[in-house]
C-alpha positions in Angstrom: -48.7 20.8 -113.2 -51.6 22.2 -111.2 -51.0 23.2 -107.5 -53.2 21.6 -104.9 -56.6 23.3 -104.4 -56.6 26.1 -101.9 -52.8 26.8 -102.2 -51.5 29.8 -104.0 -48.0 31.2 -104.6 -47.6 34.9 -105.0 -45.3 34.2 -108.0 -47.8 31.8 -109.6 -49.9 34.8 -110.6 -47.3 36.0 -113.1 -47.3 32.7 -115.1 -51.0 32.6 -115.6 -52.3 33.1 -119.2 -53.8 36.3 -120.2 -57.3 36.7 -121.6 -60.7 37.8 -120.5 -61.8 34.5 -119.2 -58.5 33.9 -117.4 -58.7 37.4 -115.8 -62.2 36.9 -114.6 -61.4 33.6 -113.2 -58.3 35.0 -111.4 -60.3 37.9 -110.0 -63.1 35.7 -108.8 -60.5 33.5 -107.0 -58.6 36.6 -105.6 -61.9 38.0 -104.1 -61.9 35.1 -101.5 -58.2 34.4 -101.3 -56.0 35.6 -98.3 -53.0 36.5 -100.4 -53.1 40.3 -100.2 -51.3 42.1 -97.4 -53.3 43.9 -94.7 -52.6 47.4 -96.0 -53.6 46.5 -99.6 -56.8 44.9 -98.4 -57.6 48.0 -96.3 -56.9 50.3 -99.3 -58.5 48.0 -101.8 -55.3 48.0 -103.9 -53.8 45.2 -106.0 -51.1 43.5 -104.0 -48.1 42.1 -105.9 -47.6 39.4 -103.2 -43.9 40.2 -102.5 -42.6 40.0 -98.9 -42.7 43.8 -98.9 -45.2 44.8 -101.6 -44.9 47.9 -103.8 -47.9 49.6 -102.1 -46.4 49.2 -98.6 -43.0 50.4 -99.8 -44.5 53.5 -101.4 -46.6 54.3 -98.3 -43.8 53.4 -95.9 -46.0 50.8 -94.2 -45.2 47.5 -92.6 -46.2 44.7 -94.9 -48.2 42.0 -93.1 -49.9 38.9 -94.5 -52.6 37.0 -92.8 -53.5 33.6 -94.2 -56.5 33.0 -91.9 -60.0 32.6 -93.3 -62.2 35.0 -91.3 -65.2 32.8 -92.0 -63.9 30.2 -89.5 -65.3 30.5 -86.0 -61.9 30.1 -84.4 -60.6 33.0 -86.3 -63.5 35.2 -85.4 -63.2 34.2 -81.8 -59.5 35.2 -81.9 -60.4 38.5 -83.3 -63.0 39.1 -80.6 -60.4 38.3 -77.9 -58.0 40.7 -79.4 -60.6 43.5 -79.5 -61.6 42.7 -75.9 -58.0 42.9 -74.7 -57.6 46.2 -76.5 -60.8 47.6 -75.0 -59.6 46.5 -71.5 -56.3 48.2 -72.0 -57.9 51.4 -73.1 -60.4 51.4 -70.2 -57.5 50.8 -67.8 -55.8 53.9 -69.3 -59.0 55.9 -68.9 -59.3 54.8 -65.3 -55.8 56.1 -64.6 -56.6 59.5 -66.2 -59.9 59.7 -64.2 -59.1 58.2 -60.8 -55.3 58.2 -60.5 -53.4 61.0 -58.8 -51.8 63.8 -60.8 -48.4 62.1 -61.1 -49.8 58.8 -62.5 -52.1 60.7 -64.9 -49.1 62.9 -66.1 -46.9 59.8 -66.6 -49.6 58.1 -68.7 -50.0 61.2 -70.8 -46.3 61.5 -71.3 -46.1 57.9 -72.3 -48.9 58.4 -74.9 -46.8 61.3 -76.4 -43.7 59.2 -76.5 -44.6 55.7 -77.8 -40.9 54.9 -78.7 -40.1 54.6 -75.1 -42.1 51.3 -74.9 -39.0 49.5 -76.1 -37.3 50.3 -72.8 -39.8 48.1 -71.0 -38.7 44.9 -72.7 -41.2 42.3 -73.9 -44.8 43.5 -73.3 -47.3 41.5 -71.3 -51.1 41.7 -71.3 -51.1 44.7 -68.9 -50.7 47.7 -71.2 -50.5 50.4 -68.5 -47.9 48.7 -66.4 -45.6 47.3 -69.1 -46.0 50.0 -71.8 -46.7 53.2 -69.8 -45.2 52.2 -66.4 -48.3 53.3 -64.6 -50.4 51.0 -62.3 -54.2 51.4 -61.8 -56.1 50.9 -58.6 -57.4 47.3 -58.1 -61.1 46.7 -57.9 -62.1 46.6 -54.2 -63.2 43.3 -52.8 -63.7 41.4 -49.5 -61.1 39.2 -47.9 -62.1 35.7 -47.0 -62.1 36.6 -43.3 -64.4 39.6 -44.0 -66.7 37.5 -46.1 -66.9 34.9 -43.4 -67.6 37.6 -40.8 -70.4 39.0 -42.9 -72.0 35.5 -43.4 -71.7 34.6 -39.7 -72.8 37.9 -38.2 -76.2 37.3 -36.6 -77.0 40.9 -35.6 -79.0 42.0 -32.6 -82.4 40.3 -33.2 -83.7 38.6 -30.1 -84.3 34.8 -30.4 -88.0 34.0 -30.9 -87.5 30.9 -28.8 -87.2 33.0 -25.6 -90.6 34.6 -26.4 -92.4 31.3 -26.8 -94.3 29.6 -23.9 -92.3 26.7 -22.6 -95.1 24.2 -22.9 -95.8 25.1 -26.6 -93.8 23.5 -29.3 -92.0 25.7 -31.8 -94.3 26.0 -34.9 -92.9 25.8 -38.4 -95.5 27.2 -40.7 -93.5 27.3 -43.9 -90.8 25.0 -45.2 -88.3 27.4 -46.8 -85.0 26.1 -48.3 -81.7 27.1 -46.8 -81.3 29.6 -49.7 -83.5 30.5 -52.6 -82.5 29.5 -56.2 -83.6 30.3 -59.7 -85.8 27.2 -59.6 -87.1 27.9 -56.1 -87.9 31.6 -55.7 -89.4 33.3 -52.6 -93.2 33.8 -52.9 -93.7 37.1 -54.8 -96.8 38.0 -52.8 -94.9 37.7 -49.5 -92.0 40.0 -50.6 -93.7 42.7 -52.7 -95.4 44.7 -49.9 -92.3 44.9 -47.8 -90.1 46.0 -50.7 -92.6 48.7 -51.6 -92.7 50.0 -48.0 -88.9 50.0 -47.8 -88.3 51.9 -51.0 -91.2 54.3 -50.2 -90.1 55.1 -46.6 -86.4 55.4 -47.3 -86.8 57.5 -50.4 -86.8 60.7 -48.4 -83.5 59.9 -46.7 -81.4 58.3 -49.5 -81.7 56.7 -52.9 -81.3 53.0 -53.7 -83.7 52.2 -56.5 -87.2 53.1 -57.7 -90.1 50.7 -57.4 -90.3 50.2 -61.1 -86.7 48.8 -61.0 -87.8 46.2 -58.5 -90.8 45.5 -60.7 -88.4 44.8 -63.6 -86.4 42.4 -61.5 -89.5 40.6 -60.5 -90.6 40.3 -64.1 -87.3 38.8 -65.1 -87.6 36.3 -62.2 -91.2 35.4 -62.1 -92.6 36.1 -65.5 -89.8 35.2 -67.9 -89.8 31.9 -69.9 -86.1 31.6 -69.1 -85.1 31.0 -65.5 -83.3 34.0 -63.9 -79.6 33.9 -63.2 -78.4 33.8 -59.6 -77.5 37.5 -59.6 -81.1 38.5 -60.2 -82.2 36.2 -57.4 -79.6 37.8 -55.1 -80.8 41.3 -56.0 -84.4 40.4 -55.3 -83.6 38.8 -52.0 -81.4 41.8 -50.9 -84.3 44.2 -51.5 -86.8 41.8 -50.0 -84.8 41.1 -46.9 -84.7 44.7 -45.7 -88.3 45.0 -47.0 -89.3 42.2 -44.6 -88.2 44.4 -41.7 -90.6 47.1 -42.9 -93.4 44.5 -43.2 -92.7 42.6 -40.0 -96.3 41.9 -39.3 -96.8 39.9 -42.4 -93.3 38.4 -42.7 -91.9 35.5 -40.6 -88.4 35.7 -39.1 -87.6 32.5 -41.0 -88.4 34.0 -44.4 -86.4 37.1 -43.4 -83.3 35.0 -42.6 -83.5 32.9 -45.8 -83.8 36.1 -47.9 -80.7 37.6 -46.3 -78.8 34.4 -46.4 -79.5 34.1 -50.1 -78.4 37.6 -50.8 -75.1 37.2 -48.8 -74.4 33.8 -50.4 -74.0 35.4 -53.8 -71.9 38.4 -52.6 -68.7 37.3 -54.5 -70.7 37.0 -57.8 -72.3 40.4 -57.3 -68.9 42.0 -56.7 -67.7 40.6 -60.0 -70.3 42.8 -61.8 -68.6 46.0 -60.6 -71.5 48.2 -61.8 -74.6 50.0 -60.5 -76.3 46.7 -59.8 -73.4 45.9 -57.3 -73.8 49.3 -55.6 -77.6 49.0 -55.2 -77.2 45.4 -53.9 -74.6 46.6 -51.3 -76.8 49.5 -50.3 -79.6 47.1 -49.4 -77.2 44.9 -47.4 -75.9 47.9 -45.6 -79.4 49.1 -44.7 -80.3 45.7 -43.5 -77.2 45.6 -41.3 -78.2 49.1 -39.9 -81.6 47.7 -38.9 -80.3 44.4 -37.6 -77.3 46.1 -36.0 -74.6 43.9 -37.4 -71.0 44.7 -36.6 -70.1 43.7 -40.2 -72.1 46.6 -41.6 -69.2 48.9 -41.2 -67.1 46.7 -43.5 -69.8 46.6 -46.1 -70.1 50.4 -46.0 -66.3 50.7 -46.5 -66.5 48.3 -49.4 -69.3 50.4 -51.0 -67.3 53.6 -50.5 -64.2 52.0 -52.1 -66.2 50.8 -55.1 -67.9 54.2 -55.6 -64.5 55.9 -55.5 -63.1 53.5 -58.0 -66.0 54.0 -60.4 -67.4 57.5 -59.9 -66.3 60.2 -62.2 -64.9 63.4 -60.7 -67.4 66.3 -60.3 -65.8 68.4 -63.0 -66.6 65.7 -65.7 -69.9 65.8 -67.6 -72.5 63.7 -65.9 -74.3 61.1 -68.0 -77.4 59.3 -66.7 -75.3 56.5 -65.3 -72.8 58.7 -63.5 -75.7 60.6 -62.0 -77.0 57.3 -60.5 -73.4 56.6 -59.3 -73.4 60.0 -57.6 -76.7 59.4 -55.8 -75.6 56.0 -54.6 -72.3 57.4 -53.5 -74.2 60.0 -51.3 -76.3 57.1 -49.9 -73.1 55.4 -48.8 -71.8 58.6 -47.3 -75.1 59.0 -45.4 -74.7 55.5 -43.9 -71.1 56.0 -43.1 -71.7 59.3 -41.3 -74.6 58.0 -39.3 -72.9 54.8 -38.2 -69.7 56.5 -37.3 -71.4 59.3 -35.3 -73.5 56.8 -33.3 -70.8 54.1 -32.7 -67.9 56.4 -32.2 -65.3 55.9 -34.9 -63.7 58.4 -37.3 -65.7 58.4 -40.6 -63.8 57.6 -43.8 -64.5 60.9 -45.5 -62.6 63.7 -47.2 -63.5 67.3 -47.7 -63.9 66.8 -51.5 -66.3 64.0 -51.1 -68.8 65.7 -48.7 -68.5 69.0 -50.4 -70.8 68.2 -53.3 -72.4 71.4 -54.5 -75.9 71.6 -53.0 -78.6 73.8 -54.6 -79.9 76.8 -52.7 -83.6 77.2 -51.7 -84.5 78.8 -55.1 -82.9 76.0 -57.0 -84.6 73.4 -54.9 -88.0 74.7 -55.8 -87.8 72.9 -59.1 -86.6 69.5 -57.6 -88.7 66.6 -56.6 -89.5 66.5 -52.9 -87.7 63.2 -52.4 -84.5 64.7 -53.9 -84.8 67.8 -51.6 -85.3 65.6 -48.5 -82.3 63.4 -49.5 -80.1 66.5 -49.9 -81.1 67.9 -46.5 -80.7 64.5 -44.8 -77.2 64.1 -46.3 -76.3 67.7 -45.2 -77.4 67.2 -41.5 -75.8 63.7 -41.1 -72.5 65.1 -42.3 -72.8 68.0 -39.9 -73.5 65.5 -37.1 -70.4 63.6 -38.0 -68.3 66.8 -37.9 -69.8 67.7 -34.5 -68.7 64.3 -33.1 -65.2 64.9 -34.4 -65.1 68.4 -32.8 -66.4 67.3 -29.4 -64.6 64.0 -29.0 -61.0 65.1 -28.9 -58.6 64.9 -26.0 -60.0 68.1 -24.5 -63.5 69.4 -24.3 -64.4 71.8 -27.2 -63.9 75.5 -26.5 -66.8 77.9 -26.5 -65.9 79.2 -29.9 -65.9 75.7 -31.4 -69.3 75.1 -30.0 -70.7 78.4 -31.3 -69.2 77.8 -34.8 -70.8 74.4 -35.1 -74.1 75.7 -33.6 -74.1 78.4 -36.3 -73.7 75.7 -39.0 -76.5 73.6 -37.5 -78.8 76.6 -37.3 -77.9 77.6 -40.9 -79.1 74.1 -42.0 -82.4 74.7 -40.3 -82.9 78.2 -41.8 -82.3 76.9 -45.3 -85.1 74.4 -45.1 -88.1 75.0 -47.4 -91.0 76.5 -45.5 -93.1 73.3 -45.6 -90.2 71.2 -44.2 -89.5 73.0 -40.9 -90.1 71.2 -37.7 -92.9 73.6 -36.6 -94.9 72.9 -39.7 -94.4 69.2 -39.5 -95.5 69.0 -35.9 -98.6 71.1 -36.7 -99.5 68.8 -39.6 -99.4 71.5 -42.3 -96.6 70.0 -44.4 -98.6 69.8 -47.6 -98.1 68.4 -50.3 -95.5 66.1 -48.7 -96.5 62.4 -48.3 -96.5 60.6 -45.0 -93.3 58.8 -46.0 -91.6 62.1 -46.9 -92.7 63.7 -43.6 -91.4 60.7 -41.7 -88.0 61.1 -43.4 -87.9 64.8 -42.6 -88.7 64.0 -38.9 -85.8 61.7 -38.8 -83.6 64.4 -40.3 -84.8 66.8 -37.6 -84.1 64.1 -35.0 -80.5 64.0 -36.3 -80.3 67.8 -36.1 -81.5 67.8 -32.5 -79.1 64.9 -31.7 -76.2 66.9 -33.1 -77.3 69.8 -30.8 -77.3 67.5 -27.8 -73.9 66.0 -28.8 -72.4 69.5 -29.2 -73.3 70.5 -25.6 -72.9 67.1 -24.0 -69.2 67.2 -23.4 -69.4 70.7 -21.9 -72.1 69.6 -19.5 -69.9 66.7 -18.4 -66.8 68.9 -17.9 -68.8 71.4 -15.7 -70.4 68.6 -13.7 -67.0 67.0 -13.1 -65.8 70.3 -11.7 -68.9 70.5 -9.4 -68.5 67.0 -8.2 -64.7 67.4 -7.7 -65.1 70.8 -5.9 -63.0 72.6 -8.5 -63.0 76.3 -8.1 -64.9 78.2 -10.8 -67.3 75.4 -11.5 -70.7 76.9 -10.9 -74.1 75.4 -11.8 -75.6 78.8 -12.0 -73.0 80.1 -14.5 -74.2 81.4 -17.8 -72.3 78.8 -20.0 -73.8 76.0 -17.9 -77.3 77.3 -18.1 -77.0 77.9 -21.9 -75.6 74.4 -22.6 -78.3 72.8 -20.4 -81.2 74.9 -21.9 -80.2 74.0 -25.5 -79.8 70.3 -24.7 -83.0 69.9 -22.8 -85.0 71.8 -25.4 -83.6 69.4 -28.1 -84.4 66.4 -25.9 -88.0 67.4 -25.4 -88.4 68.1 -29.1 -87.1 64.6 -29.9 -89.8 63.1 -27.7 -92.5 65.0 -29.6 -90.9 63.9 -32.9 -90.9 60.2 -32.1 -94.5 60.3 -30.8 -95.6 61.8 -34.1 -93.3 59.6 -36.1 -94.7 56.5 -34.6 -98.4 57.3 -34.9 -98.8 60.3 -37.1 -96.7 59.7 -40.3 -95.7 56.1 -40.1 -97.1 53.5 -42.5 -95.0 50.8 -40.9 -93.8 49.7 -37.4 -90.3 49.9 -38.7 -89.4 52.9 -36.5 -89.5 50.6 -33.5 -86.1 49.1 -34.6 -84.7 52.0 -36.6 -81.3 52.8 -35.3 -81.8 56.5 -35.7 -84.9 56.3 -33.5 -83.3 54.0 -30.9 -80.1 56.0 -30.5 -81.7 59.4 -30.3 -84.4 58.1 -27.9 -81.7 56.9 -25.6 -79.8 60.2 -25.9 -82.9 62.2 -25.1 -83.5 60.1 -22.0 -80.0 60.7 -20.7 -80.3 64.5 -21.1 -83.7 64.6 -19.4 -82.6 62.4 -16.5 -79.5 64.5 -16.1 -81.6 67.7 -16.0 -83.9 66.3 -13.3 -80.9 65.2 -11.2 -79.2 68.6 -11.6 -82.4 70.5 -10.6 -82.7 68.2 -7.6 -79.3 69.0 -6.1 -80.0 72.7 -6.8 -83.3 72.4 -4.9 -84.6 74.4 -7.8 -86.8 71.7 -9.4 -90.4 72.6 -9.9 -92.6 69.7 -9.2 -94.8 70.2 -12.3 -91.8 70.5 -14.6 -90.1 67.5 -13.1 -93.3 65.4 -13.5 -93.5 66.4 -17.2 -89.9 65.5 -17.8 -90.4 62.1 -16.1 -93.4 61.5 -18.3 -91.3 62.2 -21.3 -88.7 59.8 -20.0 -91.4 57.1 -19.6 -92.5 57.7 -23.1 -88.9 57.1 -24.3 -88.6 54.0 -22.1 -91.8 52.6 -23.5 -90.4 53.0 -27.0 -87.2 51.2 -26.1 -89.1 48.5 -24.3 -91.1 47.8 -27.5 -87.9 47.6 -29.4 -86.2 45.5 -26.8 -88.7 42.7 -27.3 -86.9 41.9 -30.6 -83.6 43.7 -30.3 -80.7 43.0 -27.9 -79.1 46.5 -28.4 -82.3 48.2 -27.3 -82.4 45.8 -24.3 -78.9 46.9 -23.4 -79.8 50.6 -23.6 -83.0 50.0 -21.6 -81.1 48.2 -18.9 -78.5 51.1 -18.7 -81.3 53.6 -18.3 -83.3 51.6 -15.8 -81.0 52.1 -12.8 -80.7 55.8 -13.2 -84.4 56.1 -13.8 -85.1 54.2 -10.6 -82.7 56.4 -8.6 -84.1 59.7 -10.0 -87.7 58.7 -9.3 -86.7 57.7 -5.7 -84.6 60.8 -5.1 -87.3 63.2 -6.3 -90.2 61.4 -4.6 -92.2 61.3 -7.8 -94.1 58.0 -8.0 -95.6 56.9 -11.3 -98.6 54.6 -11.4 -97.9 50.9 -12.0 -99.2 49.7 -15.4 -99.0 46.7 -17.6 -96.5 46.5 -20.4 -97.2 48.7 -23.4 -99.3 47.2 -26.1 -99.3 48.0 -29.8 -101.3 51.2 -30.1 -103.9 52.0 -32.7 -103.7 54.9 -35.1 -106.3 56.8 -33.0 -103.5 57.7 -30.6 -102.6 60.3 -33.2 -105.1 62.5 -31.4 -103.3 62.4 -28.1 -101.3 65.5 -27.0 -98.1 65.9 -29.0 -96.7 68.7 -26.9 -94.6 66.2 -24.9 -96.7 66.5 -21.7 -98.6 63.3 -22.4 -97.3 59.8 -23.3 -98.6 57.7 -26.1 -97.1 54.7 -24.3 -98.1 53.4 -20.9 -95.7 54.7 -18.3 -92.7 52.4 -17.9 -92.5 51.9 -14.1 -89.3 50.2 -13.0 -90.2 50.6 -9.3 -92.2 47.8 -7.8 -94.1 47.9 -4.5 -91.1 46.2 -2.8 -88.4 48.6 -3.8 -90.2 52.0 -3.8 -88.3 54.4 -1.6 -89.4 57.6 0.1 -88.0 60.9 -1.0 -84.4 61.5 0.2 -83.5 57.9 0.7 -81.0 58.1 -2.1 -78.4 60.7 -2.2 -79.1 63.4 -4.7 -75.4 63.8 -5.4 -75.1 60.1 -6.1 -78.0 60.3 -8.6 -76.4 63.3 -10.2 -73.1 61.4 -10.6 -74.8 58.5 -12.2 -76.6 60.7 -14.6 -73.3 62.5 -15.5 -71.7 59.1 -16.1 -74.4 58.3 -18.6 -73.7 61.5 -20.5 -70.0 60.5 -20.4 -70.5 57.4 -22.5 -72.5 58.4 -25.7 -71.3 55.4 -27.9 -71.3 52.5 -25.4 -67.5 52.4 -25.2 -67.5 52.5 -21.4 -66.6 55.3 -19.0 -62.8 55.0 -19.6 -63.2 55.7 -23.4 -66.5 57.5 -23.4 -65.7 60.7 -25.5 -63.3 59.0 -27.8 -63.5 58.4 -31.6 -61.5 55.3 -32.5 -59.7 55.0 -35.9 -62.0 53.3 -38.4 -60.1 50.1 -38.6 -60.1 49.8 -34.8 -63.5 51.3 -34.2 -65.4 48.7 -36.1 -64.0 46.0 -33.7 -64.2 48.2 -30.5 -66.8 47.8 -27.8 -69.8 49.9 -28.6 -73.6 49.7 -28.4 -73.7 47.1 -31.1 -71.3 44.8 -29.2 -74.4 43.6 -27.3 -75.4 41.7 -30.4 -72.0 40.0 -30.6 
């Protein structure tokens, strides 16, 4: 009796007739039958079909039969799932060895050496490391629902355009953009390309996000592909284009800027699921946008970027592939943003010595590097130094003279190690060939951070001596050598910053972006406070030379003009301008210097580049806060009162308020504390 087709018994092979024809027939059937065990199939041996076949007995192997037909799609899919699970387990093990601490890595290594111990863990689950090796891996960083909601609802510091419109004119809506862009309704390519190009070009000298050819490939996938792009590609394009719109503000409406950013934020959970370089570049764009728009949620996005980079980035001693090199550069970009934001808003940066201690090439080694890479290295070095200066000067007590000298030595060492064509003297003289305008602009911002660090280093000492003078404490002398040295270095740095921003605005800029750049706004305000303090101090000394005081007041009016231009669209700049206004009025009245009344500053042409850049002339119209009704004769205001107000401005570098001026908050507290960006909230 014949068995049903497709069924075979291992014993039935022994009862088959012998002969050539029968053998050929049997072999042809056996080629496609699933009756041999796995070991015999692998070794291409004849299997006898026993529950434990002879080949497995001889080789001391476990005899396993699989009766599935691998030609079936369900079987293939099952096999793929098994392989994917194994791959995930192995990658998890590799993550522990790379990113886990020494104890976890040693436990995993010992478990690999002792596989028999797996029986002690009971029945295994899908998590190989936890159930088999007893080691847990770090979870992938993500945003909580509250953080995600905060990011999406944060409106930043941009002034409402409605307040700028004339009351009798209706609000014009020139374009009908959707709430968010979709694969079927993309933003106009011609409207976003110029801004993206300016953004990537201008920031390339400070930090790395992506090259323009990468953005071109994204656009090709979105605009020139026969298949509609997925939502993640749309999110990436909108993230780059949103910050690019800030750099091309003259040709981009605020409405388009908002829709681009809203689209990018809408797909944040999907982008986090990628957990790759695309995620890091996308987050870097959002963080940069938040720095420009002064959004309080930016600190949380930077923290998320740091956590993802730490989760993914290989340790420095491992060999660097092309991908890990990109991870390293993006990690340094995130460190740059963290250091700058923490040192300007007054919270402790989330850094460790190992992270900021990346080996940097010396001058000889940098000669073979691209200029963008060199400027990025120097920018990262100085912003880390600035963060360290803030930590040293914002303790419970003022820094000692030795601490100030040690940090001043480090700052001067940074400047001495600059390539010859990247020094401030060369940049101000216009001899920085062959650097491009964008590279020169990035270097000027790095020099502004260097000078800002110098002012911060001496600021606390100036306040301490001034408090002693105002309080009548013995030993507090304006004429003392430490006081004069702190003051001289601070004032010299403030005057240099004014020169930098005049040149930056008109000499090297290809965009008006610097009006709202947080580096420019913050250091402009800091330079103003130092210059006003210097004038007030010289006034109570009766040692102020009229010509020098007039020049410093002109420098202040230049800074105020910059802040006024920024305040038209930025609430944080408006808050800083208001804080400076009262002290400026008092100083002018106390010194008897009257500036000519002028109209509000207009947008200047590039021909202003030929104006004096030595700080004695202003490229802006003088910002006169005194009207004809409130001008006061000299001596009407107490010089001591003016000096106290100027000292109080120095006491509050981060906008915390006088009670918590020189204080760095812990990071988790600092991001919610009152600071300069709280004006936007």
